[in-house]
N, C-alpha and C positions, 0 to 999 in steps of 0.2 A: 534763470537757471534754478533748479531745485537743489536743495541741500542733501547731502548724503546722510543716511540714518546713522545714529550713534552706534558704536560697536557695543555689542552686548557680551558681557562676560558670564552670562548665565550658562550653567552646565545643563545640557540636554541629555537625559538618560538614554542609553541604548537599549532597545527592546531585545530581550533574550527569549529563549525557548521557555514554554510554560513549565513551571516547577511542579514536581509530582505531589507536593503538599497543597496544591490549589484545591479549592472545594469542587466537588463534583456537580455537574449540571444534570437536569433531568434527561437531557439528550444523551449524555454519557452513560447514565444509568440504564437507559433503554437499550443502548448499544451493547452494554455488558450483558443484559438479559438476553439479547439476540445471540451472543456468543454461547451462553448457557443453553439456550434452546437448540442450537446446532450441535452442541456437545452431547445432549441427551439423545438427540435423533441419531447421532453417530455411534452411540453406545459408550461414550467416554465418561458420562455421568449417569448415575442411577436416578430414578424419579425422586426418591427422598433427598438425594444430594442436590438435585436441581431445585426442588422446592425450598430447601434451606438457603441456597445461594441467592435465589430470586428474592426471598424475603429479606435476606441480609443486605443486599445491594441498596435497598431503600433506606437503611439505617446508617450506612457509611457516610462519612463527611468528605474525605479527601481521596484523590487519585492514589496516593501512597497506600492508603488502607485497602483499596480495591485490588491493587496489583497482585497480591498473593493468591487471590481467588481466580485470577486469570492465568497465572504462571503455569499451573499443571495442565492447562488446556492448550499449551503451545503458544501462548501469547506472552511476550516478554514486556515487562513494565506495563504501562498503561497506554502505549501507542495505539492499540486497537481502537480506543475510544477517542482518538484525536479527531477533531472536527476538520482540520486542515490536511488535505492530501499532499503528498510529495509531488511537486510539479516540475517536469523536465520539458522545456520547450526550446526547440531549435528552429530558428528562422534563417534560412540560407547559411546554415552553419552545422557543425558536428559537435554533439555533446555526449560524453560518456559519464554515466553515474552508476553507483551501487545503490540498490533499493534500501531505504531505511526501514528497519524492522517494525512491523505492526501498523504501517501507514499505507493507505491506498495510493497507488501510483497513477499519475496522469502524464503520459508520454505523448507529446505532440510535436509533429515535424511539418514545417512548411518549407519546401525547397531545400531541405536539409536532412540530417540523419541524427536519430536519437538511439543510443545504445544503453540498455539498462541491464545490470547484472542482478538476477533474482536468486542466485545460488545459495544465499544465506537464509532462505525461508525455512522456518522451523517445522519439524514433523507435526502433522495435524493442522497446521495453520492454513487458513484460506486467505490468499492474497488476491486482491482485485486490482486489475490494471486496465486503464482506459488507454488504448493504443490508437491514435488518430494521426493520419498523415494526408497531406495534399502535395502532390508532386515531390514526395520525400519518402523516407523509410523510417520504420521503428524496428529495432532488432532487440530481442530479449534473450537472455541466457538463463536457463533453469537448471536446477540440480538433477542428478541422475534418478532420484526417487520421486520427482514431481509428476503430478498429473496435470495436464494442460487442457483447458476447455476454452475454445475460442467462440464467443457468441457475437462477434463483431460482423461487420459487413464490408464488402468491397464494391466500389463503383469505378469501373475501368481500372482496377488495381488488383493486387494479389495478397493473399494471406496464407502463409504456409507454416505448419508446425513440423520442424525437421528434427526435433529432439528424438533420439533413438529409443529411449526407454518408454515403457507403457505406464510407468508410475507405480509406486508401492502403495499398498492399502493404507499404511500409516504415514505416508509422505505428504508434503504440502500440496494443496490444490491451488493452481494458478488459474483464475477465471478472468478471461480477457474480453473486453468490449471495445467499442469504437468503430471508426470508419476509415477505410483506406480509399481515398479518391485520387486516381492517377498516381498512386503510390503503393507501398507494400509494407506488410508486416512479416517478419521471419522470427521463429522461435527455435533456438539451438540448445543442444545439451551442453554440459560442461566440457566435453572433449573437443568441441569444434571452436576454433578461434576465429573471430570475425574482425579482429583489428590487424 
């Protein structure tokens, strides 16, 4: 018979969320420039402001230094440049979540249900949601002033936008992708309760 390994008293650190004072990567800088590009195209930044911020982003060292240059564009903190999306996956179960500000959402359901509350999206923010289901459903709730664009596809399934408002010009843009296979996607406004 083998012997049992000796007990280790070594302390294993717990991984925590990335700190805002972490150094910026080139990918994060490129994503910030993409935000500036969208802002100048929408008329939220002038061309001189755009040029100044694009030049500046390559001189900044940390996420904390970058945050103020994104804040007036409807981006809270540095979440917009986060590499990791918020993943919500239901397998033969039901999951209810509130979207984390500034992060792309991946909502996936296999024989289950995923409910995601997007009502806290900031004015002018573009939020990307991948809504994918197989024999299940993904249900999203958006704010009254949100504009919803569904670019996904359905294969023997359904995708419906039931939010009553047409969206305000300065409201958030919710851009949805993904595939509903033998399942469905429904998007409700804040007045409709789905629970």
